[in-house]
N, CA, C, O and CB atoms as a CASP TS submission, in Angstrom:
PFRMAT TS
TARGET T0000
AUTHOR 0000-0000-0000
METHOD Language model
MODEL 1
PARENT N/A
ATOM      1  N   UNK     1     141.374 115.178 126.909  1.00  0.00           N
ATOM      2  CA  UNK     1     140.446 115.948 126.121  1.00  0.00           C
ATOM      3  C   UNK     1     140.035 115.085 124.930  1.00  0.00           C
ATOM      4  O   UNK     1     140.870 114.511 124.231  1.00  0.00           O
ATOM      5  CB  UNK     1     141.071 117.308 125.667  1.00  0.00           C
ATOM      6  N   UNK     2     138.737 115.015 124.726  1.00  0.00           N
ATOM      7  CA  UNK     2     138.239 114.249 123.599  1.00  0.00           C
ATOM      8  C   UNK     2     137.891 115.135 122.405  1.00  0.00           C
ATOM      9  O   UNK     2     138.092 114.751 121.253  1.00  0.00           O
ATOM     10  CB  UNK     2     137.031 113.453 124.017  1.00  0.00           C
ATOM     11  N   UNK     3     137.368 116.318 122.695  1.00  0.00           N
ATOM     12  CA  UNK     3     136.952 117.213 121.616  1.00  0.00           C
ATOM     13  C   UNK     3     137.466 118.624 121.906  1.00  0.00           C
ATOM     14  O   UNK     3     136.986 119.269 122.838  1.00  0.00           O
ATOM     15  CB  UNK     3     135.399 117.212 121.457  1.00  0.00           C
ATOM     16  N   UNK     4     138.435 119.114 121.125  1.00  0.00           N
ATOM     17  CA  UNK     4     138.836 120.508 121.274  1.00  0.00           C
ATOM     18  C   UNK     4     137.949 121.378 120.376  1.00  0.00           C
ATOM     19  O   UNK     4     137.684 121.024 119.227  1.00  0.00           O
ATOM     20  CB  UNK     4     140.348 120.696 120.920  1.00  0.00           C
ATOM     21  N   UNK     5     137.498 122.501 120.901  1.00  0.00           N
ATOM     22  CA  UNK     5     136.648 123.414 120.135  1.00  0.00           C
ATOM     23  C   UNK     5     137.286 124.791 120.184  1.00  0.00           C
ATOM     24  O   UNK     5     137.614 125.293 121.259  1.00  0.00           O
ATOM     25  CB  UNK     5     135.180 123.448 120.695  1.00  0.00           C
ATOM     26  N   UNK     6     137.460 125.401 119.021  1.00  0.00           N
ATOM     27  CA  UNK     6     138.040 126.743 118.965  1.00  0.00           C
ATOM     28  C   UNK     6     137.139 127.608 118.090  1.00  0.00           C
ATOM     29  O   UNK     6     136.784 127.231 116.973  1.00  0.00           O
ATOM     30  CB  UNK     6     139.512 126.712 118.410  1.00  0.00           C
ATOM     31  N   UNK     7     136.777 128.769 118.617  1.00  0.00           N
ATOM     32  CA  UNK     7     135.948 129.737 117.897  1.00  0.00           C
ATOM     33  C   UNK     7     136.554 131.109 118.129  1.00  0.00           C
ATOM     34  O   UNK     7     136.311 131.737 119.159  1.00  0.00           O
ATOM     35  CB  UNK     7     134.443 129.686 118.368  1.00  0.00           C
ATOM     36  N   UNK     8     137.332 131.565 117.181  1.00  0.00           N
ATOM     37  CA  UNK     8     138.044 132.824 117.350  1.00  0.00           C
ATOM     38  C   UNK     8     139.044 132.703 118.482  1.00  0.00           C
ATOM     39  O   UNK     8     139.922 131.841 118.444  1.00  0.00           O
ATOM     40  CB  UNK     8     137.065 133.975 117.618  1.00  0.00           C
ATOM     41  N   UNK     9     138.921 133.559 119.493  1.00  0.00           N
ATOM     42  CA  UNK     9     139.814 133.517 120.656  1.00  0.00           C
ATOM     43  C   UNK     9     139.326 132.552 121.731  1.00  0.00           C
ATOM     44  O   UNK     9     140.033 132.305 122.708  1.00  0.00           O
ATOM     45  CB  UNK     9     139.958 134.904 121.249  1.00  0.00           C
ATOM     46  N   UNK    10     138.137 132.012 121.560  1.00  0.00           N
ATOM     47  CA  UNK    10     137.557 131.115 122.561  1.00  0.00           C
ATOM     48  C   UNK    10     137.983 129.673 122.284  1.00  0.00           C
ATOM     49  O   UNK    10     137.790 129.165 121.179  1.00  0.00           O
ATOM     50  CB  UNK    10     136.013 131.232 122.569  1.00  0.00           C
ATOM     51  N   UNK    11     138.556 129.024 123.283  1.00  0.00           N
ATOM     52  CA  UNK    11     138.937 127.619 123.176  1.00  0.00           C
ATOM     53  C   UNK    11     138.226 126.849 124.275  1.00  0.00           C
ATOM     54  O   UNK    11     138.186 127.279 125.428  1.00  0.00           O
ATOM     55  CB  UNK    11     140.485 127.438 123.273  1.00  0.00           C
ATOM     56  N   UNK    12     137.675 125.722 123.908  1.00  0.00           N
ATOM     57  CA  UNK    12     136.938 124.898 124.858  1.00  0.00           C
ATOM     58  C   UNK    12     137.423 123.456 124.734  1.00  0.00           C
ATOM     59  O   UNK    12     137.635 122.968 123.624  1.00  0.00           O
ATOM     60  CB  UNK    12     135.400 124.995 124.612  1.00  0.00           C
ATOM     61  N   UNK    13     137.598 122.779 125.850  1.00  0.00           N
ATOM     62  CA  UNK    13     138.006 121.374 125.849  1.00  0.00           C
ATOM     63  C   UNK    13     136.858 120.552 126.431  1.00  0.00           C
ATOM     64  O   UNK    13     136.347 120.851 127.510  1.00  0.00           O
ATOM     65  CB  UNK    13     139.335 121.158 126.668  1.00  0.00           C
ATOM     66  N   UNK    14     136.467 119.515 125.699  1.00  0.00           N
ATOM     67  CA  UNK    14     135.353 118.671 126.131  1.00  0.00           C
ATOM     68  C   UNK    14     135.863 117.261 126.371  1.00  0.00           C
ATOM     69  O   UNK    14     136.553 116.686 125.529  1.00  0.00           O
ATOM     70  CB  UNK    14     134.207 118.670 125.080  1.00  0.00           C
ATOM     71  N   UNK    15     135.518 116.709 127.527  1.00  0.00           N
ATOM     72  CA  UNK    15     135.882 115.338 127.886  1.00  0.00           C
ATOM     73  C   UNK    15     134.607 114.523 127.966  1.00  0.00           C
ATOM     74  O   UNK    15     133.680 114.888 128.691  1.00  0.00           O
ATOM     75  CB  UNK    15     136.673 115.283 129.238  1.00  0.00           C
ATOM     76  N   UNK    16     134.550 113.422 127.228  1.00  0.00           N
ATOM     77  CA  UNK    16     133.368 112.574 127.218  1.00  0.00           C
ATOM     78  C   UNK    16     133.541 111.406 128.179  1.00  0.00           C
ATOM     79  O   UNK    16     134.614 110.807 128.255  1.00  0.00           O
ATOM     80  CB  UNK    16     133.084 112.064 125.802  1.00  0.00           C
ATOM     81  N   UNK    17     132.496 111.092 128.898  1.00  0.00           N
ATOM     82  CA  UNK    17     132.477 109.941 129.799  1.00  0.00           C
ATOM     83  C   UNK    17     131.154 109.229 129.617  1.00  0.00           C
ATOM     84  O   UNK    17     130.101 109.865 129.573  1.00  0.00           O
ATOM     85  CB  UNK    17     132.686 110.369 131.290  1.00  0.00           C
ATOM     86  N   UNK    18     131.203 107.940 129.515  1.00  0.00           N
ATOM     87  CA  UNK    18     129.966 107.178 129.484  1.00  0.00           C
ATOM     88  C   UNK    18     130.217 105.793 130.051  1.00  0.00           C
ATOM     89  O   UNK    18     131.289 105.216 129.863  1.00  0.00           O
ATOM     90  CB  UNK    18     129.404 107.089 128.051  1.00  0.00           C
ATOM     91  N   UNK    19     129.241 105.280 130.730  1.00  0.00           N
ATOM     92  CA  UNK    19     129.307 103.941 131.306  1.00  0.00           C
ATOM     93  C   UNK    19     128.466 103.023 130.429  1.00  0.00           C
ATOM     94  O   UNK    19     127.425 103.429 129.912  1.00  0.00           O
ATOM     95  CB  UNK    19     128.806 103.926 132.799  1.00  0.00           C
ATOM     96  N   UNK    20     128.919 101.791 130.265  1.00  0.00           N
ATOM     97  CA  UNK    20     128.213 100.850 129.400  1.00  0.00           C
ATOM     98  C   UNK    20     127.799  99.608 130.168  1.00  0.00           C
ATOM     99  O   UNK    20     128.369  99.274 131.207  1.00  0.00           O
ATOM    100  CB  UNK    20     129.082 100.462 128.209  1.00  0.00           C
ATOM    101  N   UNK    21     126.812  98.948 129.640  1.00  0.00           N
ATOM    102  CA  UNK    21     126.431  97.615 130.091  1.00  0.00           C
ATOM    103  C   UNK    21     127.082  96.636 129.129  1.00  0.00           C
ATOM    104  O   UNK    21     127.343  96.981 127.976  1.00  0.00           O
ATOM    105  CB  UNK    21     124.858  97.429 130.143  1.00  0.00           C
ATOM    106  N   UNK    22     127.348  95.414 129.588  1.00  0.00           N
ATOM    107  CA  UNK    22     127.967  94.410 128.727  1.00  0.00           C
ATOM    108  C   UNK    22     127.069  94.160 127.522  1.00  0.00           C
ATOM    109  O   UNK    22     125.868  93.928 127.659  1.00  0.00           O
ATOM    110  CB  UNK    22     128.225  93.090 129.505  1.00  0.00           C
ATOM    111  N   UNK    23     127.677  94.214 126.343  1.00  0.00           N
ATOM    112  CA  UNK    23     126.929  94.000 125.113  1.00  0.00           C
ATOM    113  C   UNK    23     127.879  93.500 124.038  1.00  0.00           C
ATOM    114  O   UNK    23     128.917  94.110 123.782  1.00  0.00           O
ATOM    115  CB  UNK    23     126.213  95.298 124.659  1.00  0.00           C
ATOM    116  N   UNK    24     127.526  92.410 123.425  1.00  0.00           N
ATOM    117  CA  UNK    24     128.235  91.886 122.260  1.00  0.00           C
ATOM    118  C   UNK    24     127.217  91.836 121.132  1.00  0.00           C
ATOM    119  O   UNK    24     126.248  91.079 121.191  1.00  0.00           O
ATOM    120  CB  UNK    24     128.877  90.457 122.540  1.00  0.00           C
ATOM    121  N   UNK    25     127.444  92.654 120.094  1.00  0.00           N
ATOM    122  CA  UNK    25     126.461  92.740 119.013  1.00  0.00           C
ATOM    123  C   UNK    25     127.136  93.110 117.707  1.00  0.00           C
ATOM    124  O   UNK    25     128.303  93.501 117.684  1.00  0.00           O
ATOM    125  CB  UNK    25     125.371  93.762 119.351  1.00  0.00           C
ATOM    126  N   UNK    26     126.402  92.984 116.636  1.00  0.00           N
ATOM    127  CA  UNK    26     126.846  93.421 115.318  1.00  0.00           C
ATOM    128  C   UNK    26     125.830  94.455 114.833  1.00  0.00           C
ATOM    129  O   UNK    26     124.627  94.195 114.819  1.00  0.00           O
ATOM    130  CB  UNK    26     126.976  92.205 114.305  1.00  0.00           C
ATOM    131  N   UNK    27     126.326  95.631 114.436  1.00  0.00           N
ATOM    132  CA  UNK    27     125.464  96.700 113.947  1.00  0.00           C
ATOM    133  C   UNK    27     126.072  97.249 112.669  1.00  0.00           C
ATOM    134  O   UNK    27     127.219  97.695 112.668  1.00  0.00           O
ATOM    135  CB  UNK    27     125.286  97.824 115.015  1.00  0.00           C
ATOM    136  N   UNK    28     125.322  97.222 111.594  1.00  0.00           N
ATOM    137  CA  UNK    28     125.832  97.727 110.315  1.00  0.00           C
ATOM    138  C   UNK    28     127.056  96.973 109.844  1.00  0.00           C
ATOM    139  O   UNK    28     127.930  97.552 109.198  1.00  0.00           O
ATOM    140  CB  UNK    28     126.160  99.193 110.427  1.00  0.00           C
ATOM    141  N   UNK    29     127.134  95.691 110.158  1.00  0.00           N
ATOM    142  CA  UNK    29     128.274  94.879 109.750  1.00  0.00           C
ATOM    143  C   UNK    29     129.512  95.048 110.619  1.00  0.00           C
ATOM    144  O   UNK    29     130.547  94.438 110.348  1.00  0.00           O
ATOM    145  CB  UNK    29     128.624  95.199 108.351  1.00  0.00           C
ATOM    146  N   UNK    30     129.417  95.869 111.664  1.00  0.00           N
ATOM    147  CA  UNK    30     130.563  96.109 112.553  1.00  0.00           C
ATOM    148  C   UNK    30     130.287  95.496 113.921  1.00  0.00           C
ATOM    149  O   UNK    30     129.212  95.680 114.492  1.00  0.00           O
ATOM    150  CB  UNK    30     130.854  97.632 112.689  1.00  0.00           C
ATOM    151  N   UNK    31     131.278  94.763 114.441  1.00  0.00           N
ATOM    152  CA  UNK    31     131.138  94.128 115.754  1.00  0.00           C
ATOM    153  C   UNK    31     131.427  95.131 116.869  1.00  0.00           C
ATOM    154  O   UNK    31     132.349  95.941 116.774  1.00  0.00           O
ATOM    155  CB  UNK    31     132.082  92.913 115.872  1.00  0.00           C
ATOM    156  N   UNK    32     130.620  95.057 117.924  1.00  0.00           N
ATOM    157  CA  UNK    32     130.823  95.874 119.112  1.00  0.00           C
ATOM    158  C   UNK    32     130.862  94.967 120.329  1.00  0.00           C
ATOM    159  O   UNK    32     129.988  94.118 120.507  1.00  0.00           O
ATOM    160  CB  UNK    32     129.710  96.945 119.254  1.00  0.00           C
ATOM    161  N   UNK    33     131.870  95.144 121.162  1.00  0.00           N
ATOM    162  CA  UNK    33     132.022  94.383 122.402  1.00  0.00           C
ATOM    163  C   UNK    33     132.223  95.395 123.527  1.00  0.00           C
ATOM    164  O   UNK    33     133.325  95.905 123.731  1.00  0.00           O
ATOM    165  CB  UNK    33     133.229  93.358 122.320  1.00  0.00           C
ATOM    166  N   UNK    34     131.153  95.674 124.242  1.00  0.00           N
ATOM    167  CA  UNK    34     131.204  96.648 125.327  1.00  0.00           C
ATOM    168  C   UNK    34     131.349  95.940 126.665  1.00  0.00           C
ATOM    169  O   UNK    34     130.716  94.913 126.912  1.00  0.00           O
ATOM    170  CB  UNK    34     129.946  97.533 125.323  1.00  0.00           C
ATOM    171  N   UNK    35     132.179  96.496 127.513  1.00  0.00           N
ATOM    172  CA  UNK    35     132.364  95.951 128.861  1.00  0.00           C
ATOM    173  C   UNK    35     131.291  96.479 129.789  1.00  0.00           C
ATOM    174  O   UNK    35     130.656  97.495 129.508  1.00  0.00           O
ATOM    175  CB  UNK    35     133.757  96.299 129.409  1.00  0.00           C
ATOM    176  N   UNK    36     131.097  95.792 130.880  1.00  0.00           N
ATOM    177  CA  UNK    36     130.155  96.244 131.897  1.00  0.00           C
ATOM    178  C   UNK    36     130.868  97.211 132.841  1.00  0.00           C
ATOM    179  O   UNK    36     131.844  96.837 133.491  1.00  0.00           O
ATOM    180  CB  UNK    36     129.560  95.037 132.683  1.00  0.00           C
ATOM    181  N   UNK    37     130.393  98.432 132.919  1.00  0.00           N
ATOM    182  CA  UNK    37     130.964  99.450 133.803  1.00  0.00           C
ATOM    183  C   UNK    37     129.971  99.759 134.911  1.00  0.00           C
ATOM    184  O   UNK    37     129.338 100.814 134.906  1.00  0.00           O
ATOM    185  CB  UNK    37     131.326 100.741 133.014  1.00  0.00           C
ATOM    186  N   UNK    38     129.837  98.853 135.847  1.00  0.00           N
ATOM    187  CA  UNK    38     128.952  99.115 136.980  1.00  0.00           C
ATOM    188  C   UNK    38     129.419 100.355 137.720  1.00  0.00           C
ATOM    189  O   UNK    38     130.582 100.750 137.636  1.00  0.00           O
ATOM    190  CB  UNK    38     128.903  97.904 137.933  1.00  0.00           C
ATOM    191  N   UNK    39     128.500 100.955 138.439  1.00  0.00           N
ATOM    192  CA  UNK    39     128.847 102.132 139.235  1.00  0.00           C
ATOM    193  C   UNK    39     129.862 101.722 140.296  1.00  0.00           C
ATOM    194  O   UNK    39     129.631 100.800 141.078  1.00  0.00           O
ATOM    195  CB  UNK    39     127.577 102.767 139.893  1.00  0.00           C
ATOM    196  N   UNK    40     130.987 102.426 140.303  1.00  0.00           N
ATOM    197  CA  UNK    40     132.050 102.131 141.266  1.00  0.00           C
ATOM    198  C   UNK    40     132.574 103.450 141.807  1.00  0.00           C
ATOM    199  O   UNK    40     132.544 104.473 141.123  1.00  0.00           O
ATOM    200  CB  UNK    40     133.205 101.292 140.614  1.00  0.00           C
ATOM    201  N   UNK    41     133.050 103.414 143.034  1.00  0.00           N
ATOM    202  CA  UNK    41     133.606 104.630 143.632  1.00  0.00           C
ATOM    203  C   UNK    41     134.790 105.157 142.837  1.00  0.00           C
ATOM    204  O   UNK    41     135.026 106.365 142.814  1.00  0.00           O
ATOM    205  CB  UNK    41     134.028 104.365 145.070  1.00  0.00           C
ATOM    206  N   UNK    42     135.543 104.270 142.182  1.00  0.00           N
ATOM    207  CA  UNK    42     136.717 104.698 141.418  1.00  0.00           C
ATOM    208  C   UNK    42     136.306 105.628 140.275  1.00  0.00           C
ATOM    209  O   UNK    42     137.116 106.435 139.818  1.00  0.00           O
ATOM    210  CB  UNK    42     137.478 103.474 140.864  1.00  0.00           C
ATOM    211  N   UNK    43     135.057 105.523 139.806  1.00  0.00           N
ATOM    212  CA  UNK    43     134.567 106.401 138.749  1.00  0.00           C
ATOM    213  C   UNK    43     134.616 107.860 139.156  1.00  0.00           C
ATOM    214  O   UNK    43     134.884 108.731 138.328  1.00  0.00           O
ATOM    215  CB  UNK    43     133.155 106.024 138.370  1.00  0.00           C
ATOM    216  N   UNK    44     134.360 108.129 140.418  1.00  0.00           N
ATOM    217  CA  UNK    44     134.433 109.512 140.918  1.00  0.00           C
ATOM    218  C   UNK    44     135.872 110.017 140.877  1.00  0.00           C
ATOM    219  O   UNK    44     136.120 111.173 140.534  1.00  0.00           O
ATOM    220  CB  UNK    44     133.877 109.604 142.363  1.00  0.00           C
ATOM    221  N   UNK    45     136.813 109.154 141.225  1.00  0.00           N
ATOM    222  CA  UNK    45     138.227 109.527 141.163  1.00  0.00           C
ATOM    223  C   UNK    45     138.618 109.839 139.718  1.00  0.00           C
ATOM    224  O   UNK    45     139.304 110.828 139.459  1.00  0.00           O
ATOM    225  CB  UNK    45     139.122 108.393 141.737  1.00  0.00           C
ATOM    226  N   UNK    46     138.181 108.997 138.780  1.00  0.00           N
ATOM    227  CA  UNK    46     138.494 109.220 137.368  1.00  0.00           C
ATOM    228  C   UNK    46     137.925 110.548 136.880  1.00  0.00           C
ATOM    229  O   UNK    46     138.551 111.240 136.078  1.00  0.00           O
ATOM    230  CB  UNK    46     137.951 108.070 136.514  1.00  0.00           C
ATOM    231  N   UNK    47     136.740 110.900 137.365  1.00  0.00           N
ATOM    232  CA  UNK    47     136.103 112.172 136.997  1.00  0.00           C
ATOM    233  C   UNK    47     136.971 113.347 137.444  1.00  0.00           C
ATOM    234  O   UNK    47     137.216 114.269 136.667  1.00  0.00           O
ATOM    235  CB  UNK    47     134.689 112.279 137.624  1.00  0.00           C
ATOM    236  N   UNK    48     137.433 113.317 138.690  1.00  0.00           N
ATOM    237  CA  UNK    48     138.282 114.389 139.225  1.00  0.00           C
ATOM    238  C   UNK    48     139.615 114.426 138.481  1.00  0.00           C
ATOM    239  O   UNK    48     140.134 115.503 138.188  1.00  0.00           O
ATOM    240  CB  UNK    48     138.519 114.195 140.744  1.00  0.00           C
ATOM    241  N   UNK    49     140.164 113.260 138.179  1.00  0.00           N
ATOM    242  CA  UNK    49     141.425 113.187 137.442  1.00  0.00           C
ATOM    243  C   UNK    49     141.287 113.864 136.072  1.00  0.00           C
ATOM    244  O   UNK    49     142.205 114.549 135.623  1.00  0.00           O
ATOM    245  CB  UNK    49     141.867 111.714 137.271  1.00  0.00           C
ATOM    246  N   UNK    50     140.141 113.672 135.413  1.00  0.00           N
ATOM    247  CA  UNK    50     139.902 114.312 134.121  1.00  0.00           C
ATOM    248  C   UNK    50     139.798 115.828 134.263  1.00  0.00           C
ATOM    249  O   UNK    50     140.272 116.563 133.397  1.00  0.00           O
ATOM    250  CB  UNK    50     138.628 113.757 133.483  1.00  0.00           C
ATOM    251  N   UNK    51     139.185 116.300 135.340  1.00  0.00           N
ATOM    252  CA  UNK    51     139.093 117.747 135.572  1.00  0.00           C
ATOM    253  C   UNK    51     140.491 118.337 135.732  1.00  0.00           C
ATOM    254  O   UNK    51     140.775 119.409 135.198  1.00  0.00           O
ATOM    255  CB  UNK    51     138.230 118.053 136.826  1.00  0.00           C
ATOM    256  N   UNK    52     141.366 117.643 136.465  1.00  0.00           N
ATOM    257  CA  UNK    52     142.742 118.116 136.653  1.00  0.00           C
ATOM    258  C   UNK    52     143.458 118.196 135.309  1.00  0.00           C
ATOM    259  O   UNK    52     144.167 119.166 135.041  1.00  0.00           O
ATOM    260  CB  UNK    52     143.517 117.183 137.620  1.00  0.00           C
ATOM    261  N   UNK    53     143.277 117.195 134.471  1.00  0.00           N
ATOM    262  CA  UNK    53     143.912 117.213 133.140  1.00  0.00           C
ATOM    263  C   UNK    53     143.419 118.403 132.315  1.00  0.00           C
ATOM    264  O   UNK    53     144.212 119.088 131.669  1.00  0.00           O
ATOM    265  CB  UNK    53     143.626 115.894 132.386  1.00  0.00           C
ATOM    266  N   UNK    54     142.110 118.641 132.341  1.00  0.00           N
ATOM    267  CA  UNK    54     141.572 119.776 131.584  1.00  0.00           C
ATOM    268  C   UNK    54     142.090 121.094 132.140  1.00  0.00           C
ATOM    269  O   UNK    54     142.392 122.009 131.374  1.00  0.00           O
ATOM    270  CB  UNK    54     140.038 119.761 131.608  1.00  0.00           C
ATOM    271  N   UNK    55     142.196 121.208 133.459  1.00  0.00           N
ATOM    272  CA  UNK    55     142.718 122.436 134.052  1.00  0.00           C
ATOM    273  C   UNK    55     144.167 122.672 133.645  1.00  0.00           C
ATOM    274  O   UNK    55     144.573 123.815 133.433  1.00  0.00           O
ATOM    275  CB  UNK    55     142.605 122.381 135.573  1.00  0.00           C
ATOM    276  N   UNK    56     144.943 121.607 133.535  1.00  0.00           N
ATOM    277  CA  UNK    56     146.345 121.748 133.082  1.00  0.00           C
ATOM    278  C   UNK    56     146.402 122.194 131.634  1.00  0.00           C
ATOM    279  O   UNK    56     147.294 122.950 131.248  1.00  0.00           O
ATOM    280  CB  UNK    56     147.112 120.418 133.249  1.00  0.00           C
ATOM    281  N   UNK    57     145.455 121.731 130.828  1.00  0.00           N
ATOM    282  CA  UNK    57     145.392 122.149 129.428  1.00  0.00           C
ATOM    283  C   UNK    57     145.035 123.631 129.333  1.00  0.00           C
ATOM    284  O   UNK    57     145.599 124.363 128.520  1.00  0.00           O
ATOM    285  CB  UNK    57     144.362 121.297 128.653  1.00  0.00           C
ATOM    286  N   UNK    58     144.107 124.060 130.160  1.00  0.00           N
ATOM    287  CA  UNK    58     143.605 125.429 130.111  1.00  0.00           C
ATOM    288  C   UNK    58     144.602 126.411 130.722  1.00  0.00           C
ATOM    289  O   UNK    58     144.683 127.553 130.269  1.00  0.00           O
ATOM    290  CB  UNK    58     142.266 125.526 130.835  1.00  0.00           C
ATOM    291  N   UNK    59     145.358 126.000 131.730  1.00  0.00           N
ATOM    292  CA  UNK    59     146.244 126.909 132.475  1.00  0.00           C
ATOM    293  C   UNK    59     147.159 127.746 131.583  1.00  0.00           C
ATOM    294  O   UNK    59     147.235 128.957 131.790  1.00  0.00           O
ATOM    295  CB  UNK    59     147.087 126.117 133.432  1.00  0.00           C
ATOM    296  N   UNK    60     147.859 127.168 130.602  1.00  0.00           N
ATOM    297  CA  UNK    60     148.724 128.011 129.760  1.00  0.00           C
ATOM    298  C   UNK    60     147.928 129.030 128.940  1.00  0.00           C
ATOM    299  O   UNK    60     148.475 130.036 128.487  1.00  0.00           O
ATOM    300  CB  UNK    60     149.548 127.135 128.822  1.00  0.00           C
ATOM    301  N   UNK    61     146.653 128.765 128.757  1.00  0.00           N
ATOM    302  CA  UNK    61     145.790 129.660 127.967  1.00  0.00           C
ATOM    303  C   UNK    61     144.869 130.476 128.875  1.00  0.00           C
ATOM    304  O   UNK    61     143.840 130.977 128.421  1.00  0.00           O
ATOM    305  CB  UNK    61     144.948 128.846 126.957  1.00  0.00           C
ATOM    306  N   UNK    62     145.226 130.612 130.143  1.00  0.00           N
ATOM    307  CA  UNK    62     144.315 131.227 131.118  1.00  0.00           C
ATOM    308  C   UNK    62     144.057 132.707 130.867  1.00  0.00           C
ATOM    309  O   UNK    62     143.153 133.281 131.474  1.00  0.00           O
ATOM    310  CB  UNK    62     144.869 131.057 132.501  1.00  0.00           C
ATOM    311  N   UNK    63     144.824 133.333 129.991  1.00  0.00           N
ATOM    312  CA  UNK    63     144.574 134.739 129.661  1.00  0.00           C
ATOM    313  C   UNK    63     143.256 134.875 128.926  1.00  0.00           C
ATOM    314  O   UNK    63     142.651 135.947 128.922  1.00  0.00           O
ATOM    315  CB  UNK    63     145.719 135.318 128.811  1.00  0.00           C
ATOM    316  N   UNK    64     142.805 133.784 128.299  1.00  0.00           N
ATOM    317  CA  UNK    64     141.529 133.800 127.584  1.00  0.00           C
ATOM    318  C   UNK    64     140.418 133.502 128.580  1.00  0.00           C
ATOM    319  O   UNK    64     140.537 132.597 129.405  1.00  0.00           O
ATOM    320  CB  UNK    64     141.521 132.767 126.409  1.00  0.00           C
ATOM    321  N   UNK    65     139.354 134.258 128.498  1.00  0.00           N
ATOM    322  CA  UNK    65     138.230 133.998 129.382  1.00  0.00           C
ATOM    323  C   UNK    65     137.280 133.020 128.722  1.00  0.00           C
ATOM    324  O   UNK    65     137.087 133.056 127.507  1.00  0.00           O
ATOM    325  CB  UNK    65     137.502 135.301 129.743  1.00  0.00           C
ATOM    326  N   UNK    66     136.689 132.150 129.514  1.00  0.00           N
ATOM    327  CA  UNK    66     135.719 131.197 129.008  1.00  0.00           C
ATOM    328  C   UNK    66     134.323 131.753 129.232  1.00  0.00           C
ATOM    329  O   UNK    66     134.030 132.320 130.284  1.00  0.00           O
ATOM    330  CB  UNK    66     135.884 129.816 129.690  1.00  0.00           C
ATOM    331  N   UNK    67     133.482 131.589 128.255  1.00  0.00           N
ATOM    332  CA  UNK    67     132.110 132.094 128.350  1.00  0.00           C
ATOM    333  C   UNK    67     131.147 130.958 128.265  1.00  0.00           C
ATOM    334  O   UNK    67     129.936 131.168 128.326  1.00  0.00           O
ATOM    335  CB  UNK    67     131.812 133.117 127.257  1.00  0.00           C
TER
END
C-alpha cells in the first residue's frame, strides 16, 4: 500500500504503479536516475501480487463496506 486513506469509517488503500523510460536528469537541483521498465509479462504477475497484498490488508477490516 502506498497511500492509506481514512474518512470516518471508510478506509481505502491505494497502490501506485508506473513504468518509466531510462532517464538521467537534474531537475530543481535534484538528480533523477530512472530505469527502463519495458513492458514485460512479469509486470502482470506483480499487479496480481499487489492485489493479493491489498486484499490481505482489507480482510481484517472486511466488516466495513467500501463505496
